C-alpha positions as CSV (number, residue, x, y, z in Angstrom):
1,M,73.4,-117.5,69.0
2,R,73.2,-118.6,65.3
3,I,75.3,-115.6,64.3
4,F,77.9,-116.5,66.9
5,R,78.0,-120.0,65.7
6,S,78.4,-118.8,62.2
7,L,81.3,-116.5,63.2
8,A,82.9,-119.3,65.1
9,L,82.8,-121.6,62.1
10,A,84.1,-118.9,59.8
11,T,87.0,-118.1,62.3
12,A,87.9,-121.8,62.6
13,T,87.9,-122.2,58.8
14,A,90.1,-119.1,58.4
15,L,92.5,-120.3,61.0
16,F,92.7,-123.7,59.4
17,S,93.4,-122.1,56.0
18,L,96.1,-119.8,57.4
19,S,97.9,-122.6,59.3
20,A,97.6,-124.9,56.3
21,L,99.2,-122.3,54.0
22,A,102.4,-122.7,55.9
23,E,102.2,-126.5,55.7
24,T,103.4,-129.1,53.2
25,L,102.0,-132.6,52.9
26,V,104.6,-135.0,51.5
27,I,102.9,-137.7,49.6
28,G,104.3,-141.1,48.5
29,D,102.6,-142.1,45.4
30,Q,103.2,-145.1,43.2
31,S,103.5,-144.4,39.4
32,Y,101.4,-141.3,39.5
33,N,98.2,-143.2,40.3
34,T,96.8,-141.1,43.2
35,R,98.2,-137.9,41.8
36,T,96.6,-138.4,38.4
37,V,93.1,-139.2,39.6
38,M,93.1,-136.1,42.0
39,E,94.4,-133.9,39.2
40,A,91.9,-135.2,36.7
41,A,89.0,-134.7,39.1
42,G,90.2,-131.1,39.9
43,V,89.9,-131.7,43.6
44,L,93.3,-130.2,44.4
45,D,92.6,-126.8,42.6
46,D,91.7,-124.9,45.7
47,V,94.0,-126.7,48.2
48,S,95.2,-124.4,50.9
49,Y,98.5,-126.2,51.6
50,E,101.3,-127.4,49.5
51,V,101.3,-131.0,48.2
52,D,104.8,-132.4,47.5
53,W,104.5,-135.5,45.5
54,K,107.2,-138.3,45.7
55,Q,106.8,-140.9,43.1
56,F,107.9,-144.6,43.6
57,T,107.7,-147.8,41.5
58,A,106.9,-150.2,44.2
59,G,105.4,-150.3,47.7
60,S,108.4,-151.3,49.7
61,P,110.3,-148.0,49.3
62,V,107.1,-146.1,50.1
63,A,106.9,-148.1,53.4
64,E,110.6,-147.5,54.2
65,A,110.3,-143.7,53.4
66,L,107.3,-143.5,55.8
67,N,109.3,-145.5,58.4
68,V,112.2,-142.9,58.4
69,G,109.8,-140.0,58.4
70,S,110.5,-138.6,55.0
71,L,106.8,-139.0,53.9
72,D,103.7,-137.8,55.7
73,L,101.3,-140.1,53.8
74,G,101.9,-143.0,51.4
75,F,99.8,-145.2,49.2
76,L,100.8,-148.9,48.8
77,G,99.7,-152.5,49.1
78,D,99.1,-154.2,52.4
79,A,102.2,-156.4,52.8
80,P,105.0,-153.7,53.2
81,P,103.3,-151.8,56.0
82,L,102.2,-155.0,57.6
83,F,105.8,-156.2,57.6
84,L,107.0,-153.0,59.2
85,G,104.2,-153.2,61.7
86,A,105.9,-156.3,63.1
87,L,108.9,-154.2,63.8
88,G,106.9,-151.5,65.7
89,A,107.4,-148.9,62.9
90,P,106.0,-145.4,63.7
91,I,103.2,-145.6,61.1
92,K,99.4,-146.1,61.0
93,V,97.0,-147.2,58.3
94,V,94.6,-144.4,58.1
95,A,92.4,-145.6,55.1
96,V,91.9,-148.7,53.0
97,T,91.8,-148.8,49.1
98,K,89.7,-151.5,47.5
99,Q,89.6,-152.7,43.9
100,N,87.9,-155.4,41.9
101,L,89.8,-158.5,42.6
102,Q,89.7,-159.6,39.1
103,G,92.8,-157.6,38.6
104,V,94.9,-159.8,40.9
105,A,95.2,-163.2,39.2
106,I,97.1,-166.4,38.4
107,L,98.0,-166.5,34.6
108,V,99.2,-168.9,32.0
109,R,100.1,-168.5,28.4
110,K,97.4,-168.8,25.7
111,D,98.8,-172.0,24.3
112,S,99.5,-173.6,27.7
113,S,98.2,-177.1,28.4
114,I,97.4,-175.9,31.9
115,R,93.6,-175.6,32.2
116,S,93.0,-175.5,36.0
117,L,94.9,-175.2,39.2
118,A,95.0,-179.1,39.4
119,D,97.3,-179.0,36.4
120,L,100.0,-177.0,38.2
121,R,101.9,-179.9,39.8
122,G,105.5,-180.0,38.5
123,K,105.2,-176.8,36.7
124,R,107.4,-173.7,36.9
125,A,106.0,-170.7,38.6
126,A,107.2,-167.2,39.2
127,V,105.9,-165.0,42.2
128,W,107.1,-161.8,44.0
129,K,108.2,-162.9,47.5
130,G,106.3,-161.2,50.4
131,S,103.5,-159.9,48.2
132,W,100.0,-160.5,46.9
133,S,101.6,-162.7,44.2
134,Q,103.1,-165.2,46.6
135,Q,100.0,-165.1,48.9
136,L,97.7,-165.8,46.1
137,L,99.5,-168.6,44.5
138,F,100.1,-170.4,47.8
139,I,96.6,-170.0,49.1
140,A,95.3,-171.2,45.8
141,L,97.5,-174.2,45.9
142,D,96.4,-174.9,49.5
143,R,92.7,-174.8,48.6
144,E,93.4,-177.1,45.7
145,G,95.3,-179.6,48.0
146,I,98.6,-179.1,46.1
147,A,101.8,-179.1,48.1
148,R,103.6,-175.8,47.5
149,D,106.9,-177.6,46.9
150,D,105.2,-179.6,44.0
151,L,106.0,-176.4,41.9
152,Q,109.4,-175.2,40.8
153,L,109.4,-171.6,42.2
154,S,111.3,-168.6,41.0
155,Y,111.1,-165.3,42.9
156,L,110.8,-162.5,40.5
157,S,109.5,-159.0,40.3
158,A,106.0,-158.5,38.7
159,L,107.8,-157.1,35.5
160,D,110.3,-159.8,35.3
161,A,107.6,-162.5,35.9
162,S,105.6,-161.1,33.0
163,H,108.6,-161.3,30.7
164,A,109.4,-164.8,31.9
165,L,105.8,-166.0,31.2
166,E,105.8,-164.5,27.8
167,G,109.3,-165.9,27.0
168,G,108.3,-169.4,28.2
169,S,110.8,-169.7,31.0
170,V,108.0,-170.2,33.5
171,D,104.5,-171.7,33.1
172,V,102.5,-169.7,35.4
173,I,102.7,-166.4,37.3
174,A,100.6,-164.7,40.0
175,T,100.5,-160.9,39.5
176,W,98.4,-157.7,39.6
177,E,97.4,-154.8,37.5
178,P,98.5,-153.4,35.1
179,Y,100.4,-156.7,34.4
180,V,97.2,-158.7,34.3
181,T,95.7,-156.5,31.6
182,Q,99.0,-156.4,29.7
183,A,99.4,-160.1,29.8
184,E,95.8,-160.7,28.6
185,R,96.5,-158.4,25.7
186,H,99.3,-160.8,24.7
187,G,97.0,-163.7,24.9
188,A,97.5,-164.9,28.5
189,R,94.7,-166.8,30.2
190,V,93.4,-166.3,33.8
191,L,93.4,-169.6,35.8
192,T,91.9,-167.9,39.0
193,T,91.6,-164.5,40.5
194,A,92.0,-163.3,44.1
195,E,88.3,-163.3,44.6
196,G,87.5,-165.5,47.6
197,L,91.2,-166.2,48.2
198,I,93.1,-163.2,49.5
199,P,92.0,-159.7,50.5
200,A,94.5,-157.9,48.3
201,Q,94.0,-154.6,50.1
202,S,95.8,-151.4,49.7
203,F,96.4,-148.9,52.4
204,A,96.9,-145.2,52.9
205,V,99.6,-145.1,55.6
206,A,100.7,-142.0,57.7
207,S,103.7,-141.6,59.8
208,D,103.1,-141.1,63.5
209,K,104.8,-137.7,63.3
210,A,102.6,-136.5,60.6
211,L,99.4,-137.7,62.5
212,A,100.7,-135.7,65.5
213,G,101.2,-132.5,63.6
214,K,99.3,-132.6,60.4
215,R,96.0,-134.4,61.2
216,E,93.8,-131.8,59.8
217,I,95.4,-131.5,56.5
218,I,95.8,-135.3,56.2
219,A,92.0,-135.5,56.8
220,D,91.4,-132.8,54.2
221,F,93.6,-134.6,51.6
222,L,91.8,-138.0,52.2
223,Q,88.5,-136.4,51.8
224,R,89.6,-134.8,48.5
225,L,90.9,-138.2,47.4
226,K,87.6,-139.8,48.2
227,R,85.8,-137.2,46.0
228,A,88.2,-137.9,43.2
229,R,87.7,-141.7,43.4
230,E,83.9,-141.1,43.4
231,W,84.3,-138.8,40.4
232,A,86.2,-141.5,38.5
233,L,83.5,-144.1,39.3
234,A,80.6,-141.9,38.4
235,N,81.0,-141.9,34.6
236,P,82.9,-143.9,32.1
237,A,84.1,-140.7,30.5
238,H,85.7,-139.7,33.8
239,T,87.5,-143.1,33.9
240,D,88.8,-142.5,30.4
241,A,90.0,-139.0,31.3
242,Y,91.8,-140.4,34.3
243,A,93.3,-143.2,32.1
244,S,94.5,-140.7,29.4
245,A,96.2,-138.4,32.0
246,W,97.9,-141.5,33.7
247,A,99.2,-142.8,30.4
248,K,100.6,-139.3,29.6
249,H,102.4,-139.3,33.0
250,T,103.8,-142.8,32.7
251,R,104.1,-143.1,28.9
252,A,102.1,-146.3,29.2
253,D,99.6,-147.7,26.7
254,E,96.4,-145.7,27.1
255,S,94.2,-148.6,26.1
256,V,95.7,-150.8,28.8
257,A,95.0,-148.0,31.4
258,R,91.4,-147.6,30.3
259,A,90.7,-151.4,30.6
260,W,92.5,-151.6,34.0
261,F,90.7,-148.6,35.6
262,A,87.4,-149.7,34.2
263,R,87.7,-153.2,35.7
264,A,89.4,-152.2,38.9
265,R,86.8,-149.5,40.0
266,T,89.2,-148.5,42.7
267,D,87.7,-146.7,45.8
268,I,89.0,-145.5,49.2
269,G,87.2,-145.9,52.5
270,P,87.8,-145.9,56.2
271,V,89.5,-148.4,58.3
272,T,86.8,-151.0,59.4
273,P,86.8,-154.1,61.6
274,A,86.6,-156.3,58.4
275,A,89.8,-154.6,57.0
276,I,91.7,-155.2,60.2
277,E,90.5,-158.9,60.2
278,Q,91.7,-159.3,56.7
279,A,95.0,-157.7,57.6
280,Q,95.4,-160.1,60.3
281,Q,95.0,-163.0,57.9
282,T,97.8,-161.5,55.8
283,V,100.1,-161.2,58.8
284,D,99.3,-164.8,59.8
285,F,100.0,-166.0,56.3
286,F,103.4,-164.3,56.1
287,A,104.3,-165.3,59.7
288,G,103.6,-168.9,58.7
289,L,106.2,-168.5,56.0
290,G,108.7,-167.1,58.5
291,L,108.8,-163.8,56.6
292,V,107.4,-161.8,59.5
293,K,106.8,-162.1,63.3
294,G,103.2,-162.6,64.2
295,Y,101.5,-159.8,66.0
296,P,98.0,-158.2,66.4
297,A,97.5,-156.2,63.3
298,E,95.0,-154.0,65.1
299,R,97.7,-151.9,66.6
300,L,98.8,-150.7,63.2
301,F,95.4,-149.0,62.3
302,D,93.9,-145.6,63.1
303,S,90.1,-145.5,62.5
304,S,89.7,-141.8,63.5
305,F,89.2,-140.8,59.8
306,T,86.0,-142.7,59.3
307,S,83.7,-139.6,59.1
308,T,86.1,-138.1,56.6
309,L,85.9,-141.0,54.2
310,Q,82.2,-141.5,54.1
311,P,80.6,-141.5,50.5
312,A,79.1,-138.3,49.4
313,S,75.7,-139.7,49.5
314,A,76.1,-140.6,53.2
315,K,77.4,-137.1,54.0
316,A,74.3,-135.6,52.3
317,H,72.1,-137.3,55.0
């Protein structure tokens, strides 16, 4: 019986490998982040299917590409897929990426007279509408008891907001990495971070079509990505190698990448009830602004990849 089980396992593995060889997994990445950590960790060296990487500079076009079926799997922040979820888009969140929330922050210039959130009344602020940026600033103001319209708001992209803060046309911005680290290098000060204020989750999102036809290779890819993230977290030298490779891909400052990755300690895990609850909070927040129609966020999540995304230490047991 043991021999038959071994033969059955070998046959199943061979059949998967043969079918995977004919398959291509189309991945929507942002600025080479996912690709770089996987290549640096060497987890794609023996992959038995083709990985077709598509690079984007923001989350919204990744979400749209998933919505129209031109991507199988995409990596992006929570707001774009949650917005599409309100429209019944044919997508599912299959994994959740977490990072240290110190990398999502409200910033002022080094020489600013603003010392606390209480000093923001009457100031000029820049946020990216429909993003962590807007959510963080507004929730922080709410907690402080400051009316949102007590600030003069400009809606700018993260890059434009950074330039506006540095140039003095706004007094405060809410942003994320790598803009936080870059701004700190230019002397910006952190008023508060997202810790305890907003979840600032990121998601791995698959199209329904890909889940129907490529579930096995999506699971394989996510497992490899989990190994890559664990590799990067295991040793500072690995983080440095990841940062160096990313900087070469993007022509960015390697020292900024090293500081960002070391602080972020990014990892990927399965969909959990807590992640769904936090997503609901985000849906409810943007619904309150009239930017999205409220709906039960749970319908957007697929938790069937839980075993795939367990830590290596858990799998060993």
